[in-house]
N, CA, C and O atoms as a GROMACS GRO file, in nm:
protein
  408
    1MET      N    1   0.902  -0.068   2.046
    1MET     CA    2   0.924   0.020   1.908
    1MET      C    3   0.954   0.175   1.952
    1MET      O    4   1.015   0.253   1.878
    2ALA      N    5   0.908   0.206   2.069
    2ALA     CA    6   0.950   0.329   2.116
    2ALA      C    7   1.089   0.358   2.097
    2ALA      O    8   1.140   0.463   2.059
    3ARG      N    9   1.142   0.248   2.128
    3ARG     CA   10   1.314   0.276   2.152
    3ARG      C   11   1.412   0.312   1.982
    3ARG      O   12   1.522   0.365   1.964
    4ASP      N   13   1.332   0.269   1.907
    4ASP     CA   14   1.369   0.293   1.749
    4ASP      C   15   1.279   0.354   1.677
    4ASP      O   16   1.193   0.298   1.610
    5PHE      N   17   1.308   0.541   1.695
    5PHE     CA   18   1.214   0.632   1.671
    5PHE      C   19   1.228   0.603   1.508
    5PHE      O   20   1.122   0.565   1.458
    6GLY      N   21   1.333   0.613   1.422
    6GLY     CA   22   1.399   0.607   1.290
    6GLY      C   23   1.307   0.473   1.248
    6GLY      O   24   1.219   0.498   1.166
    7LEU      N   25   1.315   0.356   1.287
    7LEU     CA   26   1.224   0.281   1.205
    7LEU      C   27   1.109   0.264   1.242
    7LEU      O   28   1.049   0.187   1.167
    8ARG      N   29   1.009   0.328   1.384
    8ARG     CA   30   0.893   0.338   1.374
    8ARG      C   31   0.864   0.466   1.265
    8ARG      O   32   0.757   0.451   1.207
    9ASP      N   33   0.928   0.569   1.233
    9ASP     CA   34   0.896   0.689   1.163
    9ASP      C   35   0.912   0.657   1.013
    9ASP      O   36   0.878   0.743   0.932
   10GLN      N   37   0.963   0.531   0.969
   10GLN     CA   38   0.984   0.476   0.846
   10GLN      C   39   0.845   0.383   0.799
   10GLN      O   40   0.793   0.380   0.688
   11ILE      N   41   0.813   0.324   0.896
   11ILE     CA   42   0.697   0.236   0.921
   11ILE      C   43   0.561   0.325   0.886
   11ILE      O   44   0.462   0.292   0.820
   12ARG      N   45   0.589   0.439   0.947
   12ARG     CA   46   0.460   0.561   0.929
   12ARG      C   47   0.484   0.613   0.802
   12ARG      O   48   0.384   0.614   0.730
   13ARG      N   49   0.595   0.662   0.750
   13ARG     CA   50   0.589   0.699   0.629
   13ARG      C   51   0.533   0.612   0.513
   13ARG      O   52   0.451   0.641   0.426
   14ALA      N   53   0.601   0.495   0.538
   14ALA     CA   54   0.551   0.399   0.435
   14ALA      C   55   0.396   0.377   0.436
   14ALA      O   56   0.336   0.346   0.334
   15SER      N   57   0.328   0.396   0.567
   15SER     CA   58   0.216   0.324   0.589
   15SER      C   59   0.144   0.489   0.483
   15SER      O   60   0.079   0.473   0.380
   16VAL      N   61   0.163   0.575   0.518
   16VAL     CA   62   0.114   0.708   0.489
   16VAL      C   63   0.086   0.702   0.297
   16VAL      O   64  -0.013   0.716   0.225
   17SER      N   65   0.241   0.670   0.271
   17SER     CA   66   0.262   0.689   0.122
   17SER      C   67   0.167   0.555   0.032
   17SER      O   68   0.170   0.548  -0.091
   18ILE      N   69   0.097   0.466   0.109
   18ILE     CA   70  -0.006   0.394   0.089
   18ILE      C   71  -0.119   0.445  -0.013
   18ILE      O   72  -0.144   0.446  -0.134
   19MET      N   73  -0.190   0.502   0.154
   19MET     CA   74  -0.332   0.602   0.118
   19MET      C   75  -0.260   0.725   0.032
   19MET      O   76  -0.326   0.768  -0.063
   20SER      N   77  -0.148   0.778   0.054
   20SER     CA   78  -0.112   0.914  -0.031
   20SER      C   79  -0.113   0.892  -0.171
   20SER      O   80  -0.157   0.980  -0.246
   21ASN      N   81  -0.054   0.744  -0.232
   21ASN     CA   82  -0.028   0.734  -0.377
   21ASN      C   83  -0.153   0.689  -0.439
   21ASN      O   84  -0.178   0.715  -0.557
   22ILE      N   85  -0.230   0.624  -0.365
   22ILE     CA   86  -0.410   0.598  -0.368
   22ILE      C   87  -0.447   0.690  -0.452
   22ILE      O   88  -0.476   0.672  -0.570
   23ALA      N   89  -0.449   0.845  -0.362
   23ALA     CA   90  -0.521   0.946  -0.349
   23ALA      C   91  -0.482   1.027  -0.495
   23ALA      O   92  -0.553   1.064  -0.589
   24GLU      N   93  -0.339   1.038  -0.468
   24GLU     CA   94  -0.282   1.121  -0.592
   24GLU      C   95  -0.326   1.049  -0.756
   24GLU      O   96  -0.346   1.102  -0.865
   25GLY      N   97  -0.328   0.898  -0.707
   25GLY     CA   98  -0.298   0.827  -0.876
   25GLY      C   99  -0.466   0.866  -0.910
   25GLY      O  100  -0.483   0.954  -0.995
   26TYR      N  101  -0.581   0.809  -0.851
   26TYR     CA  102  -0.710   0.874  -0.841
   26TYR      C  103  -0.733   0.977  -0.911
   26TYR      O  104  -0.801   0.975  -1.014
   27ASP      N  105  -0.664   1.106  -0.845
   27ASP     CA  106  -0.691   1.240  -0.905
   27ASP      C  107  -0.609   1.246  -1.045
   27ASP      O  108  -0.640   1.341  -1.116
   28ARG      N  109  -0.524   1.172  -1.088
   28ARG     CA  110  -0.450   1.220  -1.210
   28ARG      C  111  -0.545   1.215  -1.314
   28ARG      O  112  -0.665   1.212  -1.288
   29SER      N  113  -0.493   1.214  -1.452
   29SER     CA  114  -0.584   1.240  -1.544
   29SER      C  115  -0.608   1.108  -1.626
   29SER      O  116  -0.696   1.118  -1.712
   30GLY      N  117  -0.551   0.996  -1.617
   30GLY     CA  118  -0.595   0.881  -1.655
   30GLY      C  119  -0.559   0.739  -1.608
   30GLY      O  120  -0.471   0.720  -1.524
   31THR      N  121  -0.618   0.658  -1.653
   31THR     CA  122  -0.621   0.522  -1.582
   31THR      C  123  -0.489   0.439  -1.571
   31THR      O  124  -0.455   0.358  -1.485
   32ALA      N  125  -0.421   0.485  -1.691
   32ALA     CA  126  -0.235   0.441  -1.647
   32ALA      C  127  -0.179   0.515  -1.543
   32ALA      O  128  -0.106   0.458  -1.463
   33GLU      N  129  -0.201   0.624  -1.535
   33GLU     CA  130  -0.135   0.705  -1.421
   33GLU      C  131  -0.182   0.648  -1.303
   33GLU      O  132  -0.106   0.607  -1.214
   34PHE      N  133  -0.328   0.642  -1.296
   34PHE     CA  134  -0.361   0.576  -1.170
   34PHE      C  135  -0.312   0.424  -1.118
   34PHE      O  136  -0.306   0.372  -1.006
   35ILE      N  137  -0.286   0.390  -1.219
   35ILE     CA  138  -0.233   0.187  -1.199
   35ILE      C  139  -0.081   0.245  -1.177
   35ILE      O  140  -0.006   0.206  -1.087
   36HIS      N  141  -0.055   0.322  -1.253
   36HIS     CA  142   0.106   0.405  -1.196
   36HIS      C  143   0.129   0.383  -1.045
   36HIS      O  144   0.197   0.312  -0.970
   37PHE      N  145   0.045   0.473  -1.039
   37PHE     CA  146   0.069   0.520  -0.883
   37PHE      C  147   0.044   0.440  -0.777
   37PHE      O  148   0.113   0.445  -0.675
   38LEU      N  149  -0.093   0.330  -0.796
   38LEU     CA  150  -0.154   0.208  -0.725
   38LEU      C  151  -0.012   0.121  -0.722
   38LEU      O  152   0.033   0.076  -0.617
   39ALA      N  153   0.064   0.100  -0.871
   39ALA     CA  154   0.184   0.029  -0.847
   39ALA      C  155   0.266   0.069  -0.683
   39ALA      O  156   0.269   0.002  -0.580
   40ILE      N  157   0.306   0.163  -0.705
   40ILE     CA  158   0.389   0.256  -0.616
   40ILE      C  159   0.361   0.205  -0.477
   40ILE      O  160   0.434   0.133  -0.409
   41ALA      N  161   0.173   0.280  -0.427
   41ALA     CA  162   0.101   0.233  -0.314
   41ALA      C  163   0.128   0.043  -0.272
   41ALA      O  164   0.162  -0.008  -0.165
   42LYS      N  165   0.102  -0.011  -0.386
   42LYS     CA  166   0.144  -0.192  -0.348
   42LYS      C  167   0.263  -0.182  -0.328
   42LYS      O  168   0.280  -0.242  -0.222
   43GLY      N  169   0.393  -0.131  -0.372
   43GLY     CA  170   0.537  -0.162  -0.306
   43GLY      C  171   0.522  -0.094  -0.203
   43GLY      O  172   0.572  -0.157  -0.109
   44SER      N  173   0.470   0.026  -0.160
   44SER     CA  174   0.504   0.083   0.000
   44SER      C  175   0.402  -0.031   0.122
   44SER      O  176   0.419  -0.048   0.242
   45ALA      N  177   0.293  -0.095   0.022
   45ALA     CA  178   0.302  -0.215   0.141
   45ALA      C  179   0.367  -0.299   0.176
   45ALA      O  180   0.390  -0.331   0.293
   46ALA      N  181   0.409  -0.351   0.070
   46ALA     CA  182   0.526  -0.459   0.085
   46ALA      C  183   0.680  -0.398   0.158
   46ALA      O  184   0.768  -0.471   0.203
   47GLU      N  185   0.683  -0.266   0.157
   47GLU     CA  186   0.785  -0.202   0.254
   47GLU      C  187   0.775  -0.214   0.403
   47GLU      O  188   0.870  -0.249   0.473
   48VAL      N  189   0.636  -0.180   0.456
   48VAL     CA  190   0.583  -0.233   0.535
   48VAL      C  191   0.584  -0.348   0.624
   48VAL      O  192   0.588  -0.346   0.747
   49ARG      N  193   0.579  -0.438   0.552
   49ARG     CA  194   0.571  -0.583   0.550
   49ARG      C  195   0.726  -0.611   0.601
   49ARG      O  196   0.758  -0.689   0.691
   50CYS      N  197   0.807  -0.533   0.529
   50CYS     CA  198   0.976  -0.580   0.557
   50CYS      C  199   1.001  -0.504   0.684
   50CYS      O  200   1.072  -0.539   0.779
   51GLN      N  201   0.948  -0.421   0.672
   51GLN     CA  202   1.035  -0.314   0.820
   51GLN      C  203   0.951  -0.401   0.937
   51GLN      O  204   1.007  -0.427   1.044
   52LEU      N  205   0.829  -0.438   0.915
   52LEU     CA  206   0.781  -0.515   1.034
   52LEU      C  207   0.826  -0.619   1.071
   52LEU      O  208   0.806  -0.658   1.186
   53TYR      N  209   0.915  -0.710   0.958
   53TYR     CA  210   1.025  -0.798   0.992
   53TYR      C  211   1.144  -0.772   1.094
   53TYR      O  212   1.172  -0.826   1.201
   54VAL      N  213   1.196  -0.680   1.027
   54VAL     CA  214   1.306  -0.584   1.089
   54VAL      C  215   1.249  -0.573   1.254
   54VAL      O  216   1.326  -0.620   1.338
   55ALA      N  217   1.121  -0.515   1.304
   55ALA     CA  218   1.077  -0.492   1.417
   55ALA      C  219   1.062  -0.580   1.518
   55ALA      O  220   1.078  -0.564   1.639
   56SER      N  221   1.024  -0.687   1.448
   56SER     CA  222   1.016  -0.819   1.483
   56SER      C  223   1.150  -0.899   1.540
   56SER      O  224   1.153  -0.964   1.644
   57ASP      N  225   1.245  -0.880   1.459
   57ASP     CA  226   1.392  -0.960   1.468
   57ASP      C  227   1.472  -0.872   1.562
   57ASP      O  228   1.585  -0.901   1.603
   58LEU      N  229   1.392  -0.742   1.598
   58LEU     CA  230   1.516  -0.641   1.674
   58LEU      C  231   1.416  -0.711   1.836
   58LEU      O  232   1.474  -0.697   1.944
   59GLY      N  233   1.332  -0.751   1.838
   59GLY     CA  234   1.180  -0.744   1.933
   59GLY      C  235   1.160  -0.649   2.020
   59GLY      O  236   1.175  -0.636   2.142
   60TYR      N  237   1.108  -0.559   1.898
   60TYR     CA  238   1.030  -0.435   1.904
   60TYR      C  239   0.905  -0.474   1.909
   60TYR      O  240   0.843  -0.411   1.995
   61ILE      N  241   0.844  -0.550   1.855
   61ILE     CA  242   0.696  -0.630   1.866
   61ILE      C  243   0.686  -0.759   1.867
   61ILE      O  244   0.752  -0.823   1.785
   62ASP      N  245   0.613  -0.815   1.946
   62ASP     CA  246   0.599  -0.931   1.950
   62ASP      C  247   0.522  -1.060   1.818
   62ASP      O  248   0.469  -1.024   1.713
   63GLN      N  249   0.530  -1.144   1.844
   63GLN     CA  250   0.473  -1.238   1.720
   63GLN      C  251   0.327  -1.208   1.721
   63GLN      O  252   0.281  -1.199   1.607
   64SER      N  253   0.240  -1.189   1.818
   64SER     CA  254   0.101  -1.159   1.793
   64SER      C  255   0.064  -1.051   1.688
   64SER      O  256  -0.014  -1.051   1.593
   65LYS      N  257   0.168  -0.936   1.753
   65LYS     CA  258   0.145  -0.794   1.675
   65LYS      C  259   0.213  -0.801   1.535
   65LYS      O  260   0.164  -0.740   1.440
   66PHE      N  261   0.311  -0.866   1.526
   66PHE     CA  262   0.361  -0.874   1.392
   66PHE      C  263   0.243  -0.956   1.334
   66PHE      O  264   0.151  -0.882   1.297
   67ASP      N  265   0.219  -1.087   1.315
   67ASP     CA  266   0.110  -1.143   1.266
   67ASP      C  267   0.005  -1.051   1.212
   67ASP      O  268  -0.016  -1.031   1.092
   68GLU      N  269  -0.064  -0.993   1.323
   68GLU     CA  270  -0.191  -0.891   1.335
   68GLU      C  271  -0.131  -0.790   1.214
   68GLU      O  272  -0.187  -0.791   1.104
   69LEU      N  273  -0.015  -0.703   1.236
   69LEU     CA  274   0.006  -0.609   1.113
   69LEU      C  275   0.043  -0.662   0.976
   69LEU      O  276  -0.003  -0.622   0.869
   70SER      N  277   0.148  -0.775   0.997
   70SER     CA  278   0.164  -0.784   0.844
   70SER      C  279   0.059  -0.825   0.770
   70SER      O  280   0.034  -0.771   0.662
   71ALA      N  281  -0.022  -0.936   0.822
   71ALA     CA  282  -0.161  -0.946   0.791
   71ALA      C  283  -0.239  -0.840   0.702
   71ALA      O  284  -0.267  -0.863   0.584
   72ALA      N  285  -0.274  -0.712   0.776
   72ALA     CA  286  -0.312  -0.626   0.751
   72ALA      C  287  -0.241  -0.575   0.625
   72ALA      O  288  -0.307  -0.549   0.524
   73ALA      N  289  -0.088  -0.558   0.628
   73ALA     CA  290  -0.016  -0.489   0.520
   73ALA      C  291  -0.038  -0.610   0.386
   73ALA      O  292  -0.056  -0.584   0.267
   74ALA      N  293  -0.032  -0.711   0.434
   74ALA     CA  294  -0.039  -0.804   0.305
   74ALA      C  295  -0.200  -0.820   0.225
   74ALA      O  296  -0.218  -0.845   0.106
   75GLU      N  297  -0.292  -0.800   0.318
   75GLU     CA  298  -0.438  -0.764   0.267
   75GLU      C  299  -0.457  -0.650   0.180
   75GLU      O  300  -0.519  -0.650   0.073
   76THR      N  301  -0.402  -0.561   0.231
   76THR     CA  302  -0.361  -0.462   0.152
   76THR      C  303  -0.334  -0.442   0.024
   76THR      O  304  -0.403  -0.414  -0.074
   77GLY      N  305  -0.196  -0.465   0.045
   77GLY     CA  306  -0.149  -0.499  -0.093
   77GLY      C  307  -0.202  -0.566  -0.218
   77GLY      O  308  -0.193  -0.523  -0.332
   78ARG      N  309  -0.273  -0.704  -0.171
   78ARG     CA  310  -0.401  -0.779  -0.245
   78ARG      C  311  -0.488  -0.718  -0.275
   78ARG      O  312  -0.553  -0.739  -0.378
   79MET      N  313  -0.511  -0.622  -0.191
   79MET     CA  314  -0.632  -0.555  -0.260
   79MET      C  315  -0.616  -0.418  -0.334
   79MET      O  316  -0.718  -0.356  -0.364
   80ILE      N  317  -0.493  -0.367  -0.364
   80ILE     CA  318  -0.432  -0.302  -0.444
   80ILE      C  319  -0.389  -0.345  -0.564
   80ILE      O  320  -0.371  -0.268  -0.659
   81GLY      N  321  -0.364  -0.505  -0.570
   81GLY     CA  322  -0.301  -0.566  -0.704
   81GLY      C  323  -0.439  -0.592  -0.741
   81GLY      O  324  -0.458  -0.573  -0.861
   82GLY      N  325  -0.549  -0.634  -0.672
   82GLY     CA  326  -0.685  -0.671  -0.736
   82GLY      C  327  -0.727  -0.574  -0.794
   82GLY      O  328  -0.785  -0.599  -0.900
   83LEU      N  329  -0.716  -0.422  -0.747
   83LEU     CA  330  -0.772  -0.292  -0.829
   83LEU      C  331  -0.697  -0.270  -0.936
   83LEU      O  332  -0.757  -0.233  -1.037
   84ILE      N  333  -0.544  -0.289  -0.943
   84ILE     CA  334  -0.470  -0.292  -1.071
   84ILE      C  335  -0.540  -0.366  -1.188
   84ILE      O  336  -0.580  -0.324  -1.297
   85LYS      N  337  -0.541  -0.528  -1.116
   85LYS     CA  338  -0.591  -0.604  -1.265
   85LYS      C  339  -0.719  -0.579  -1.310
   85LYS      O  340  -0.740  -0.597  -1.430
   86TYR      N  341  -0.835  -0.530  -1.218
   86TYR     CA  342  -0.965  -0.455  -1.280
   86TYR      C  343  -0.940  -0.351  -1.360
   86TYR      O  344  -0.993  -0.353  -1.471
   87LEU      N  345  -0.862  -0.246  -1.326
   87LEU     CA  346  -0.868  -0.170  -1.422
   87LEU      C  347  -0.769  -0.172  -1.536
   87LEU      O  348  -0.774  -0.077  -1.613
   88ARG      N  349  -0.658  -0.288  -1.562
   88ARG     CA  350  -0.605  -0.341  -1.681
   88ARG      C  351  -0.702  -0.381  -1.727
   88ARG      O  352  -0.715  -0.334  -1.840
   89ASN      N  353  -0.800  -0.460  -1.694
   89ASN     CA  354  -0.883  -0.555  -1.795
   89ASN      C  355  -1.000  -0.478  -1.806
   89ASN      O  356  -1.084  -0.535  -1.876
   90ALA      N  357  -1.038  -0.365  -1.760
   90ALA     CA  358  -1.152  -0.299  -1.769
   90ALA      C  359  -1.160  -0.238  -1.949
   90ALA      O  360  -1.262  -0.204  -2.010
   91GLY      N  361  -1.049  -0.240  -1.988
   91GLY     CA  362  -1.067  -0.181  -2.143
   91GLY      C  363  -1.097  -0.014  -2.134
   91GLY      O  364  -1.123   0.056  -2.232
   92HIS      N  365  -1.089   0.022  -2.026
   92HIS     CA  366  -1.107   0.186  -2.062
   92HIS      C  367  -0.982   0.238  -2.062
   92HIS      O  368  -0.898   0.221  -1.973
   93LYS      N  369  -0.965   0.316  -2.185
   93LYS     CA  370  -0.839   0.429  -2.178
   93LYS      C  371  -0.873   0.560  -2.149
   93LYS      O  372  -0.769   0.623  -2.131
   94GLY      N  373  -0.956   0.617  -2.138
   94GLY     CA  374  -1.001   0.748  -2.163
   94GLY      C  375  -0.932   0.829  -2.070
   94GLY      O  376  -0.838   0.781  -2.008
   95SER      N  377  -0.971   0.965  -2.050
   95SER     CA  378  -0.878   1.028  -1.974
   95SER      C  379  -0.888   1.001  -1.847
   95SER      O  380  -0.776   1.001  -1.795
   96LYS      N  381  -0.988   0.973  -1.761
   96LYS     CA  382  -1.050   0.940  -1.623
   96LYS      C  383  -1.135   0.810  -1.624
   96LYS      O  384  -1.224   0.799  -1.708
   97PHE      N  385  -1.114   0.726  -1.545
   97PHE     CA  386  -1.181   0.591  -1.536
   97PHE      C  387  -1.257   0.607  -1.403
   97PHE      O  388  -1.182   0.657  -1.319
   98LYS      N  389  -1.372   0.583  -1.357
   98LYS     CA  390  -1.418   0.623  -1.281
   98LYS      C  391  -1.541   0.480  -1.260
   98LYS      O  392  -1.641   0.474  -1.332
   99PRO      N  393  -1.513   0.379  -1.158
   99PRO     CA  394  -1.588   0.280  -1.134
   99PRO      C  395  -1.734   0.313  -1.119
   99PRO      O  396  -1.747   0.398  -1.031
  100GLN      N  397  -1.844   0.278  -1.170
  100GLN     CA  398  -1.972   0.273  -1.148
  100GLN      C  399  -2.049   0.169  -1.025
  100GLN      O  400  -2.068   0.048  -1.020
  101CYS      N  401  -2.082   0.282  -0.934
  101CYS     CA  402  -2.152   0.207  -0.825
  101CYS      C  403  -2.256   0.160  -0.862
  101CYS      O  404  -2.318   0.210  -0.955
  102SER      N  405  -2.298   0.053  -0.797
  102SER     CA  406  -2.416   0.018  -0.805
  102SER      C  407  -2.508   0.043  -0.726
  102SER      O  408  -2.622   0.000  -0.748
   0.00000   0.00000   0.00000
């Protein structure tokens, strides 16, 4: 992958975008905005998976590395999707939703 700096950097930017959008959405004023930014983060996780397919097809990463990274990106997307579902079903429409830790 060192041979294709553009692809490597795009994967890195999409990966950073996941956590950046989660953080930005969490610090916004409402649950609806948080969900919006979570949806963007989930899309970035899908973007990472797509770019991993390109890296694999070009021979930049082997199958085992592809499987490992693709599984991690897919799991991240599933976790974000689960949080979105939870927030939508929580019924809290106030200015800021913060889950209670037990």
